mmCIF file of the N, C-alpha and C atoms, coordinates in Angstrom:
data_MODEL
# 
_entry.id   MODEL 
# 
loop_
_atom_site.group_PDB 
_atom_site.id 
_atom_site.type_symbol 
_atom_site.label_atom_id 
_atom_site.label_alt_id 
_atom_site.label_comp_id 
_atom_site.label_asym_id 
_atom_site.label_entity_id 
_atom_site.label_seq_id 
_atom_site.pdbx_PDB_ins_code 
_atom_site.Cartn_x 
_atom_site.Cartn_y 
_atom_site.Cartn_z 
_atom_site.occupancy 
_atom_site.B_iso_or_equiv 
_atom_site.pdbx_formal_charge 
_atom_site.auth_seq_id 
_atom_site.auth_comp_id 
_atom_site.auth_asym_id 
_atom_site.auth_atom_id 
_atom_site.pdbx_PDB_model_num 
ATOM 1   N N  . MET A 1 1  ? -10.193 5.119   7.878   1.00 0.00 ? 1  MET A N  1 
ATOM 2   C CA . MET A 1 1  ? -9.577  3.843   8.168   1.00 0.00 ? 1  MET A CA 1 
ATOM 3   C C  . MET A 1 1  ? -8.309  4.102   8.967   1.00 0.00 ? 1  MET A C  1 
ATOM 4   N N  . ALA A 1 2  ? -8.102  3.394   10.008  1.00 0.00 ? 2  ALA A N  1 
ATOM 5   C CA . ALA A 1 2  ? -6.955  3.580   10.876  1.00 0.00 ? 2  ALA A CA 1 
ATOM 6   C C  . ALA A 1 2  ? -5.712  2.937   10.286  1.00 0.00 ? 2  ALA A C  1 
ATOM 7   N N  . ALA A 1 3  ? -4.559  3.487   10.641  1.00 0.00 ? 3  ALA A N  1 
ATOM 8   C CA . ALA A 1 3  ? -3.301  2.960   10.129  1.00 0.00 ? 3  ALA A CA 1 
ATOM 9   C C  . ALA A 1 3  ? -3.045  1.539   10.606  1.00 0.00 ? 3  ALA A C  1 
ATOM 10  N N  . ASN A 1 4  ? -3.646  1.124   11.720  1.00 0.00 ? 4  ASN A N  1 
ATOM 11  C CA . ASN A 1 4  ? -3.416  -0.227  12.218  1.00 0.00 ? 4  ASN A CA 1 
ATOM 12  C C  . ASN A 1 4  ? -4.236  -1.270  11.471  1.00 0.00 ? 4  ASN A C  1 
ATOM 13  N N  . ALA A 1 5  ? -4.919  -0.878  10.398  1.00 0.00 ? 5  ALA A N  1 
ATOM 14  C CA . ALA A 1 5  ? -5.726  -1.813  9.618   1.00 0.00 ? 5  ALA A CA 1 
ATOM 15  C C  . ALA A 1 5  ? -4.913  -2.519  8.543   1.00 0.00 ? 5  ALA A C  1 
ATOM 16  N N  . ILE A 1 6  ? -3.592  -2.340  8.543   1.00 0.00 ? 6  ILE A N  1 
ATOM 17  C CA . ILE A 1 6  ? -2.737  -2.984  7.559   1.00 0.00 ? 6  ILE A CA 1 
ATOM 18  C C  . ILE A 1 6  ? -2.724  -4.485  7.816   1.00 0.00 ? 6  ILE A C  1 
ATOM 19  N N  . PRO A 1 7  ? -3.000  -5.287  6.785   1.00 0.00 ? 7  PRO A N  1 
ATOM 20  C CA . PRO A 1 7  ? -3.016  -6.738  6.981   1.00 0.00 ? 7  PRO A CA 1 
ATOM 21  C C  . PRO A 1 7  ? -1.648  -7.248  7.405   1.00 0.00 ? 7  PRO A C  1 
ATOM 22  N N  . GLU A 1 8  ? -1.649  -8.178  8.324   1.00 0.00 ? 8  GLU A N  1 
ATOM 23  C CA . GLU A 1 8  ? -0.416  -8.795  8.791   1.00 0.00 ? 8  GLU A CA 1 
ATOM 24  C C  . GLU A 1 8  ? -0.018  -9.906  7.837   1.00 0.00 ? 8  GLU A C  1 
ATOM 25  N N  . GLU A 1 9  ? 1.231   -10.298 7.920   1.00 0.00 ? 9  GLU A N  1 
ATOM 26  C CA . GLU A 1 9  ? 1.709   -11.444 7.170   1.00 0.00 ? 9  GLU A CA 1 
ATOM 27  C C  . GLU A 1 9  ? 0.973   -12.689 7.668   1.00 0.00 ? 9  GLU A C  1 
ATOM 28  N N  . PRO A 1 10 ? 0.760   -13.686 6.826   1.00 0.00 ? 10 PRO A N  1 
ATOM 29  C CA . PRO A 1 10 ? 0.091   -14.909 7.265   1.00 0.00 ? 10 PRO A CA 1 
ATOM 30  C C  . PRO A 1 10 ? 0.751   -15.565 8.470   1.00 0.00 ? 10 PRO A C  1 
ATOM 31  N N  . GLU A 1 11 ? 2.087   -15.446 8.587   1.00 0.00 ? 11 GLU A N  1 
ATOM 32  C CA . GLU A 1 11 ? 2.786   -16.046 9.712   1.00 0.00 ? 11 GLU A CA 1 
ATOM 33  C C  . GLU A 1 11 ? 2.537   -15.266 11.001  1.00 0.00 ? 11 GLU A C  1 
ATOM 34  N N  . GLY A 1 12 ? 1.982   -14.068 10.904  1.00 0.00 ? 12 GLY A N  1 
ATOM 35  C CA . GLY A 1 12 ? 1.707   -13.257 12.078  1.00 0.00 ? 12 GLY A CA 1 
ATOM 36  C C  . GLY A 1 12 ? 2.854   -12.354 12.473  1.00 0.00 ? 12 GLY A C  1 
ATOM 37  N N  . GLY A 1 13 ? 4.035   -12.491 11.834  1.00 0.00 ? 13 GLY A N  1 
ATOM 38  C CA . GLY A 1 13 ? 5.177   -11.651 12.165  1.00 0.00 ? 13 GLY A CA 1 
ATOM 39  C C  . GLY A 1 13 ? 5.119   -10.339 11.403  1.00 0.00 ? 13 GLY A C  1 
ATOM 40  N N  . LYS A 1 14 ? 5.801   -9.347  11.949  1.00 0.00 ? 14 LYS A N  1 
ATOM 41  C CA . LYS A 1 14 ? 5.849   -8.051  11.280  1.00 0.00 ? 14 LYS A CA 1 
ATOM 42  C C  . LYS A 1 14 ? 7.178   -7.925  10.571  1.00 0.00 ? 14 LYS A C  1 
ATOM 43  N N  . ASP A 1 15 ? 7.127   -7.802  9.254   1.00 0.00 ? 15 ASP A N  1 
ATOM 44  C CA . ASP A 1 15 ? 8.354   -7.611  8.501   1.00 0.00 ? 15 ASP A CA 1 
ATOM 45  C C  . ASP A 1 15 ? 8.598   -6.124  8.277   1.00 0.00 ? 15 ASP A C  1 
ATOM 46  N N  . LYS A 1 16 ? 9.723   -5.790  7.655   1.00 0.00 ? 16 LYS A N  1 
ATOM 47  C CA . LYS A 1 16 ? 10.087  -4.394  7.434   1.00 0.00 ? 16 LYS A CA 1 
ATOM 48  C C  . LYS A 1 16 ? 9.044   -3.681  6.581   1.00 0.00 ? 16 LYS A C  1 
ATOM 49  N N  . GLU A 1 17 ? 8.472   -4.348  5.570   1.00 0.00 ? 17 GLU A N  1 
ATOM 50  C CA . GLU A 1 17 ? 7.475   -3.720  4.714   1.00 0.00 ? 17 GLU A CA 1 
ATOM 51  C C  . GLU A 1 17 ? 6.253   -3.294  5.514   1.00 0.00 ? 17 GLU A C  1 
ATOM 52  N N  . THR A 1 18 ? 5.797   -4.129  6.424   1.00 0.00 ? 18 THR A N  1 
ATOM 53  C CA . THR A 1 18 ? 4.628   -3.799  7.242   1.00 0.00 ? 18 THR A CA 1 
ATOM 54  C C  . THR A 1 18 ? 4.909   -2.587  8.097   1.00 0.00 ? 18 THR A C  1 
ATOM 55  N N  . VAL A 1 19 ? 6.095   -2.530  8.690   1.00 0.00 ? 19 VAL A N  1 
ATOM 56  C CA . VAL A 1 19 ? 6.460   -1.386  9.517   1.00 0.00 ? 19 VAL A CA 1 
ATOM 57  C C  . VAL A 1 19 ? 6.528   -0.130  8.662   1.00 0.00 ? 19 VAL A C  1 
ATOM 58  N N  . ASP A 1 20 ? 7.104   -0.208  7.449   1.00 0.00 ? 20 ASP A N  1 
ATOM 59  C CA . ASP A 1 20 ? 7.179   0.942   6.552   1.00 0.00 ? 20 ASP A CA 1 
ATOM 60  C C  . ASP A 1 20 ? 5.790   1.430   6.165   1.00 0.00 ? 20 ASP A C  1 
ATOM 61  N N  . PHE A 1 21 ? 4.859   0.515   5.884   1.00 0.00 ? 21 PHE A N  1 
ATOM 62  C CA . PHE A 1 21 ? 3.498   0.907   5.525   1.00 0.00 ? 21 PHE A CA 1 
ATOM 63  C C  . PHE A 1 21 ? 2.839   1.643   6.672   1.00 0.00 ? 21 PHE A C  1 
ATOM 64  N N  . LYS A 1 22 ? 3.008   1.142   7.881   1.00 0.00 ? 22 LYS A N  1 
ATOM 65  C CA . LYS A 1 22 ? 2.397   1.794   9.040   1.00 0.00 ? 22 LYS A CA 1 
ATOM 66  C C  . LYS A 1 22 ? 2.965   3.191   9.227   1.00 0.00 ? 22 LYS A C  1 
ATOM 67  N N  . ASP A 1 23 ? 4.258   3.349   9.007   1.00 0.00 ? 23 ASP A N  1 
ATOM 68  C CA . ASP A 1 23 ? 4.869   4.665   9.139   1.00 0.00 ? 23 ASP A CA 1 
ATOM 69  C C  . ASP A 1 23 ? 4.323   5.611   8.079   1.00 0.00 ? 23 ASP A C  1 
ATOM 70  N N  . MET A 1 24 ? 4.159   5.111   6.850   1.00 0.00 ? 24 MET A N  1 
ATOM 71  C CA . MET A 1 24 ? 3.671   5.937   5.761   1.00 0.00 ? 24 MET A CA 1 
ATOM 72  C C  . MET A 1 24 ? 2.221   6.378   5.992   1.00 0.00 ? 24 MET A C  1 
ATOM 73  N N  . LEU A 1 25 ? 1.428   5.525   6.609   1.00 0.00 ? 25 LEU A N  1 
ATOM 74  C CA . LEU A 1 25 ? 0.004   5.799   6.774   1.00 0.00 ? 25 LEU A CA 1 
ATOM 75  C C  . LEU A 1 25 ? -0.360  6.327   8.159   1.00 0.00 ? 25 LEU A C  1 
ATOM 76  N N  . LYS A 1 26 ? 0.625   6.670   8.972   1.00 0.00 ? 26 LYS A N  1 
ATOM 77  C CA . LYS A 1 26 ? 0.367   7.016   10.367  1.00 0.00 ? 26 LYS A CA 1 
ATOM 78  C C  . LYS A 1 26 ? -0.502  8.253   10.551  1.00 0.00 ? 26 LYS A C  1 
ATOM 79  N N  . ASN A 1 27 ? -0.542  9.145   9.570   1.00 0.00 ? 27 ASN A N  1 
ATOM 80  C CA . ASN A 1 27 ? -1.362  10.347  9.706   1.00 0.00 ? 27 ASN A CA 1 
ATOM 81  C C  . ASN A 1 27 ? -2.839  10.089  9.462   1.00 0.00 ? 27 ASN A C  1 
ATOM 82  N N  . GLY A 1 28 ? -3.185  8.912   8.959   1.00 0.00 ? 28 GLY A N  1 
ATOM 83  C CA . GLY A 1 28 ? -4.583  8.558   8.759   1.00 0.00 ? 28 GLY A CA 1 
ATOM 84  C C  . GLY A 1 28 ? -5.193  9.090   7.475   1.00 0.00 ? 28 GLY A C  1 
ATOM 85  N N  . ARG A 1 29 ? -4.422  9.825   6.680   1.00 0.00 ? 29 ARG A N  1 
ATOM 86  C CA . ARG A 1 29 ? -4.920  10.341  5.400   1.00 0.00 ? 29 ARG A CA 1 
ATOM 87  C C  . ARG A 1 29 ? -4.053  9.781   4.293   1.00 0.00 ? 29 ARG A C  1 
ATOM 88  N N  . TYR A 1 30 ? -4.700  9.107   3.349   1.00 0.00 ? 30 TYR A N  1 
ATOM 89  C CA . TYR A 1 30 ? -3.953  8.508   2.269   1.00 0.00 ? 30 TYR A CA 1 
ATOM 90  C C  . TYR A 1 30 ? -4.890  8.268   1.092   1.00 0.00 ? 30 TYR A C  1 
ATOM 91  N N  . TYR A 1 31 ? -4.296  8.023   -0.080  1.00 0.00 ? 31 TYR A N  1 
ATOM 92  C CA . TYR A 1 31 ? -5.061  7.774   -1.302  1.00 0.00 ? 31 TYR A CA 1 
ATOM 93  C C  . TYR A 1 31 ? -5.235  6.280   -1.564  1.00 0.00 ? 31 TYR A C  1 
ATOM 94  N N  . LEU A 1 32 ? -4.225  5.516   -1.255  1.00 0.00 ? 32 LEU A N  1 
ATOM 95  C CA . LEU A 1 32 ? -4.256  4.078   -1.519  1.00 0.00 ? 32 LEU A CA 1 
ATOM 96  C C  . LEU A 1 32 ? -4.538  3.334   -0.222  1.00 0.00 ? 32 LEU A C  1 
ATOM 97  N N  . ILE A 1 33 ? -5.472  2.414   -0.274  1.00 0.00 ? 33 ILE A N  1 
ATOM 98  C CA . ILE A 1 33 ? -5.843  1.687   0.944   1.00 0.00 ? 33 ILE A CA 1 
ATOM 99  C C  . ILE A 1 33 ? -4.802  0.614   1.245   1.00 0.00 ? 33 ILE A C  1 
ATOM 100 N N  . PRO A 1 34 ? -4.624  0.294   2.515   1.00 0.00 ? 34 PRO A N  1 
ATOM 101 C CA . PRO A 1 34 ? -3.594  -0.686  2.900   1.00 0.00 ? 34 PRO A CA 1 
ATOM 102 C C  . PRO A 1 34 ? -3.721  -2.030  2.191   1.00 0.00 ? 34 PRO A C  1 
ATOM 103 N N  . SER A 1 35 ? -4.921  -2.477  1.896   1.00 0.00 ? 35 SER A N  1 
ATOM 104 C CA . SER A 1 35 ? -5.071  -3.771  1.228   1.00 0.00 ? 35 SER A CA 1 
ATOM 105 C C  . SER A 1 35 ? -4.478  -3.754  -0.180  1.00 0.00 ? 35 SER A C  1 
ATOM 106 N N  . PHE A 1 36 ? -4.395  -2.577  -0.799  1.00 0.00 ? 36 PHE A N  1 
ATOM 107 C CA . PHE A 1 36 ? -3.765  -2.452  -2.109  1.00 0.00 ? 36 PHE A CA 1 
ATOM 108 C C  . PHE A 1 36 ? -2.284  -2.812  -2.000  1.00 0.00 ? 36 PHE A C  1 
ATOM 109 N N  . PHE A 1 37 ? -1.618  -2.297  -0.971  1.00 0.00 ? 37 PHE A N  1 
ATOM 110 C CA . PHE A 1 37 ? -0.209  -2.604  -0.772  1.00 0.00 ? 37 PHE A CA 1 
ATOM 111 C C  . PHE A 1 37 ? -0.018  -4.079  -0.447  1.00 0.00 ? 37 PHE A C  1 
ATOM 112 N N  . TYR A 1 38 ? -0.932  -4.647  0.301   1.00 0.00 ? 38 TYR A N  1 
ATOM 113 C CA . TYR A 1 38 ? -0.875  -6.069  0.615   1.00 0.00 ? 38 TYR A CA 1 
ATOM 114 C C  . TYR A 1 38 ? -0.980  -6.896  -0.671  1.00 0.00 ? 38 TYR A C  1 
ATOM 115 N N  . LEU A 1 39 ? -1.897  -6.516  -1.560  1.00 0.00 ? 39 LEU A N  1 
ATOM 116 C CA . LEU A 1 39 ? -2.047  -7.196  -2.840  1.00 0.00 ? 39 LEU A CA 1 
ATOM 117 C C  . LEU A 1 39 ? -0.748  -7.135  -3.639  1.00 0.00 ? 39 LEU A C  1 
ATOM 118 N N  . LEU A 1 40 ? -0.133  -5.968  -3.705  1.00 0.00 ? 40 LEU A N  1 
ATOM 119 C CA . LEU A 1 40 ? 1.123   -5.836  -4.437  1.00 0.00 ? 40 LEU A CA 1 
ATOM 120 C C  . LEU A 1 40 ? 2.204   -6.730  -3.852  1.00 0.00 ? 40 LEU A C  1 
ATOM 121 N N  . ARG A 1 41 ? 2.272   -6.766  -2.544  1.00 0.00 ? 41 ARG A N  1 
ATOM 122 C CA . ARG A 1 41 ? 3.276   -7.602  -1.872  1.00 0.00 ? 41 ARG A CA 1 
ATOM 123 C C  . ARG A 1 41 ? 3.043   -9.078  -2.214  1.00 0.00 ? 41 ARG A C  1 
ATOM 124 N N  . GLN A 1 42 ? 1.786   -9.505  -2.198  1.00 0.00 ? 42 GLN A N  1 
ATOM 125 C CA . GLN A 1 42 ? 1.473   -10.905 -2.506  1.00 0.00 ? 42 GLN A CA 1 
ATOM 126 C C  . GLN A 1 42 ? 1.795   -11.233 -3.961  1.00 0.00 ? 42 GLN A C  1 
ATOM 127 N N  . LEU A 1 43 ? 1.509   -10.322 -4.875  1.00 0.00 ? 43 LEU A N  1 
ATOM 128 C CA . LEU A 1 43 ? 1.829   -10.545 -6.286  1.00 0.00 ? 43 LEU A CA 1 
ATOM 129 C C  . LEU A 1 43 ? 3.331   -10.672 -6.488  1.00 0.00 ? 43 LEU A C  1 
ATOM 130 N N  . LYS A 1 44 ? 4.100   -9.811  -5.814  1.00 0.00 ? 44 LYS A N  1 
ATOM 131 C CA . LYS A 1 44 ? 5.555   -9.882  -5.924  1.00 0.00 ? 44 LYS A CA 1 
ATOM 132 C C  . LYS A 1 44 ? 6.099   -11.190 -5.348  1.00 0.00 ? 44 LYS A C  1 
ATOM 133 N N  . LYS A 1 45 ? 5.558   -11.606 -4.202  1.00 0.00 ? 45 LYS A N  1 
ATOM 134 C CA . LYS A 1 45 ? 6.017   -12.853 -3.590  1.00 0.00 ? 45 LYS A CA 1 
ATOM 135 C C  . LYS A 1 45 ? 5.721   -14.052 -4.477  1.00 0.00 ? 45 LYS A C  1 
ATOM 136 N N  . ALA A 1 46 ? 4.593   -13.991 -5.190  1.00 0.00 ? 46 ALA A N  1 
ATOM 137 C CA . ALA A 1 46 ? 4.215   -15.078 -6.089  1.00 0.00 ? 46 ALA A CA 1 
ATOM 138 C C  . ALA A 1 46 ? 4.923   -14.976 -7.440  1.00 0.00 ? 46 ALA A C  1 
ATOM 139 N N  . LYS A 1 47 ? 5.761   -13.935 -7.596  1.00 0.00 ? 47 LYS A N  1 
ATOM 140 C CA . LYS A 1 47 ? 6.506   -13.697 -8.840  1.00 0.00 ? 47 LYS A CA 1 
ATOM 141 C C  . LYS A 1 47 ? 5.579   -13.592 -10.051 1.00 0.00 ? 47 LYS A C  1 
ATOM 142 N N  . ARG A 1 48 ? 4.450   -12.924 -9.844  1.00 0.00 ? 48 ARG A N  1 
ATOM 143 C CA . ARG A 1 48 ? 3.478   -12.709 -10.916 1.00 0.00 ? 48 ARG A CA 1 
ATOM 144 C C  . ARG A 1 48 ? 3.825   -11.441 -11.683 1.00 0.00 ? 48 ARG A C  1 
ATOM 145 N N  . ASP A 1 49 ? 3.585   -11.450 -12.968 1.00 0.00 ? 49 ASP A N  1 
ATOM 146 C CA . ASP A 1 49 ? 3.711   -10.245 -13.782 1.00 0.00 ? 49 ASP A CA 1 
ATOM 147 C C  . ASP A 1 49 ? 2.405   -9.462  -13.657 1.00 0.00 ? 49 ASP A C  1 
ATOM 148 N N  . PHE A 1 50 ? 2.504   -8.153  -13.478 1.00 0.00 ? 50 PHE A N  1 
ATOM 149 C CA . PHE A 1 50 ? 1.301   -7.332  -13.388 1.00 0.00 ? 50 PHE A CA 1 
ATOM 150 C C  . PHE A 1 50 ? 1.625   -5.898  -13.755 1.00 0.00 ? 50 PHE A C  1 
ATOM 151 N N  . SER A 1 51 ? 0.612   -5.161  -14.095 1.00 0.00 ? 51 SER A N  1 
ATOM 152 C CA . SER A 1 51 ? 0.720   -3.737  -14.397 1.00 0.00 ? 51 SER A CA 1 
ATOM 153 C C  . SER A 1 51 ? -0.292  -2.994  -13.553 1.00 0.00 ? 51 SER A C  1 
ATOM 154 N N  . ILE A 1 52 ? 0.001   -1.746  -13.268 1.00 0.00 ? 52 ILE A N  1 
ATOM 155 C CA . ILE A 1 52 ? -0.906  -0.916  -12.481 1.00 0.00 ? 52 ILE A CA 1 
ATOM 156 C C  . ILE A 1 52 ? -1.228  0.326   -13.289 1.00 0.00 ? 52 ILE A C  1 
ATOM 157 N N  . VAL A 1 53 ? -2.502  0.629   -13.394 1.00 0.00 ? 53 VAL A N  1 
ATOM 158 C CA . VAL A 1 53 ? -2.965  1.832   -14.080 1.00 0.00 ? 53 VAL A CA 1 
ATOM 159 C C  . VAL A 1 53 ? -3.792  2.637   -13.088 1.00 0.00 ? 53 VAL A C  1 
ATOM 160 N N  . PHE A 1 54 ? -3.381  3.869   -12.841 1.00 0.00 ? 54 PHE A N  1 
ATOM 161 C CA . PHE A 1 54 ? -4.141  4.741   -11.954 1.00 0.00 ? 54 PHE A CA 1 
ATOM 162 C C  . PHE A 1 54 ? -5.009  5.656   -12.801 1.00 0.00 ? 54 PHE A C  1 
ATOM 163 N N  . ARG A 1 55 ? -6.268  5.714   -12.451 1.00 0.00 ? 55 ARG A N  1 
ATOM 164 C CA . ARG A 1 55 ? -7.207  6.592   -13.146 1.00 0.00 ? 55 ARG A CA 1 
ATOM 165 C C  . ARG A 1 55 ? -7.902  7.432   -12.097 1.00 0.00 ? 55 ARG A C  1 
ATOM 166 N N  . THR A 1 56 ? -7.812  8.730   -12.255 1.00 0.00 ? 56 THR A N  1 
ATOM 167 C CA . THR A 1 56 ? -8.470  9.615   -11.309 1.00 0.00 ? 56 THR A CA 1 
ATOM 168 C C  . THR A 1 56 ? -9.383  10.560  -12.079 1.00 0.00 ? 56 THR A C  1 
ATOM 169 N N  . PHE A 1 57 ? -10.240 11.225  -11.356 1.00 0.00 ? 57 PHE A N  1 
ATOM 170 C CA . PHE A 1 57 ? -11.175 12.168  -11.957 1.00 0.00 ? 57 PHE A CA 1 
ATOM 171 C C  . PHE A 1 57 ? -10.899 13.596  -11.511 1.00 0.00 ? 57 PHE A C  1 
ATOM 172 N N  . GLY A 1 58 ? -9.703  13.828  -11.019 1.00 0.00 ? 58 GLY A N  1 
ATOM 173 C CA . GLY A 1 58 ? -9.387  15.149  -10.517 1.00 0.00 ? 58 GLY A CA 1 
ATOM 174 C C  . GLY A 1 58 ? -7.924  15.462  -10.664 1.00 0.00 ? 58 GLY A C  1 
ATOM 175 N N  . THR A 1 59 ? -7.435  16.261  -9.734  1.00 0.00 ? 59 THR A N  1 
ATOM 176 C CA . THR A 1 59 ? -6.049  16.691  -9.783  1.00 0.00 ? 59 THR A CA 1 
ATOM 177 C C  . THR A 1 59 ? -5.202  15.960  -8.747  1.00 0.00 ? 59 THR A C  1 
ATOM 178 N N  . ASP A 1 60 ? -5.679  14.833  -8.263  1.00 0.00 ? 60 ASP A N  1 
ATOM 179 C CA . ASP A 1 60 ? -4.987  14.122  -7.192  1.00 0.00 ? 60 ASP A CA 1 
ATOM 180 C C  . ASP A 1 60 ? -3.943  13.113  -7.676  1.00 0.00 ? 60 ASP A C  1 
ATOM 181 N N  . LEU A 1 61 ? -3.745  12.990  -8.978  1.00 0.00 ? 61 LEU A N  1 
ATOM 182 C CA . LEU A 1 61 ? -2.802  12.001  -9.493  1.00 0.00 ? 61 LEU A CA 1 
ATOM 183 C C  . LEU A 1 61 ? -1.374  12.218  -8.990  1.00 0.00 ? 61 LEU A C  1 
ATOM 184 N N  . PRO A 1 62 ? -0.841  13.430  -8.976  1.00 0.00 ? 62 PRO A N  1 
ATOM 185 C CA . PRO A 1 62 ? 0.528   13.596  -8.463  1.00 0.00 ? 62 PRO A CA 1 
ATOM 186 C C  . PRO A 1 62 ? 0.682   13.124  -7.014  1.00 0.00 ? 62 PRO A C  1 
ATOM 187 N N  . ALA A 1 63 ? -0.282  13.413  -6.168  1.00 0.00 ? 63 ALA A N  1 
ATOM 188 C CA . ALA A 1 63 ? -0.216  12.970  -4.769  1.00 0.00 ? 63 ALA A CA 1 
ATOM 189 C C  . ALA A 1 63 ? -0.312  11.448  -4.685  1.00 0.00 ? 63 ALA A C  1 
ATOM 190 N N  . LEU A 1 64 ? -1.154  10.850  -5.505  1.00 0.00 ? 64 LEU A N  1 
ATOM 191 C CA . LEU A 1 64 ? -1.310  9.401   -5.522  1.00 0.00 ? 64 LEU A CA 1 
ATOM 192 C C  . LEU A 1 64 ? -0.023  8.721   -5.971  1.00 0.00 ? 64 LEU A C  1 
ATOM 193 N N  . VAL A 1 65 ? 0.589   9.227   -7.017  1.00 0.00 ? 65 VAL A N  1 
ATOM 194 C CA . VAL A 1 65 ? 1.837   8.659   -7.522  1.00 0.00 ? 65 VAL A CA 1 
ATOM 195 C C  . VAL A 1 65 ? 2.946   8.811   -6.484  1.00 0.00 ? 65 VAL A C  1 
ATOM 196 N N  . SER A 1 66 ? 2.996   9.963   -5.846  1.00 0.00 ? 66 SER A N  1 
ATOM 197 C CA . SER A 1 66 ? 3.994   10.175  -4.800  1.00 0.00 ? 66 SER A CA 1 
ATOM 198 C C  . SER A 1 66 ? 3.812   9.175   -3.660  1.00 0.00 ? 66 SER A C  1 
ATOM 199 N N  . GLU A 1 67 ? 2.583   8.938   -3.250  1.00 0.00 ? 67 GLU A N  1 
ATOM 200 C CA . GLU A 1 67 ? 2.317   7.966   -2.189  1.00 0.00 ? 67 GLU A CA 1 
ATOM 201 C C  . GLU A 1 67 ? 2.690   6.559   -2.626  1.00 0.00 ? 67 GLU A C  1 
ATOM 202 N N  . PHE A 1 68 ? 2.356   6.199   -3.854  1.00 0.00 ? 68 PHE A N  1 
ATOM 203 C CA . PHE A 1 68 ? 2.682   4.872   -4.362  1.00 0.00 ? 68 PHE A CA 1 
ATOM 204 C C  . PHE A 1 68 ? 4.188   4.664   -4.402  1.00 0.00 ? 68 PHE A C  1 
ATOM 205 N N  . ASN A 1 69 ? 4.927   5.661   -4.879  1.00 0.00 ? 69 ASN A N  1 
ATOM 206 C CA . ASN A 1 69 ? 6.373   5.537   -4.992  1.00 0.00 ? 69 ASN A CA 1 
ATOM 207 C C  . ASN A 1 69 ? 7.073   5.529   -3.647  1.00 0.00 ? 69 ASN A C  1 
ATOM 208 N N  . ALA A 1 70 ? 6.437   6.093   -2.630  1.00 0.00 ? 70 ALA A N  1 
ATOM 209 C CA . ALA A 1 70 ? 7.056   6.117   -1.293  1.00 0.00 ? 70 ALA A CA 1 
ATOM 210 C C  . ALA A 1 70 ? 7.124   4.712   -0.757  1.00 0.00 ? 70 ALA A C  1 
# 
């Protein structure tokens, strides 16, 4: 999936978060898909309470957590 596949804001403008996501994903290799970050942004904007649980089947959890925290 290309880094330019990050969903745009409904208004069509690029905010700082969108630019940061593109910078983070520019190498084309990542654990979390861009739509996941879009979902988180929408939940925060709607002031919804939510929890995130990461479950992996290997040793990739540290890399995933590092990417999420970035």
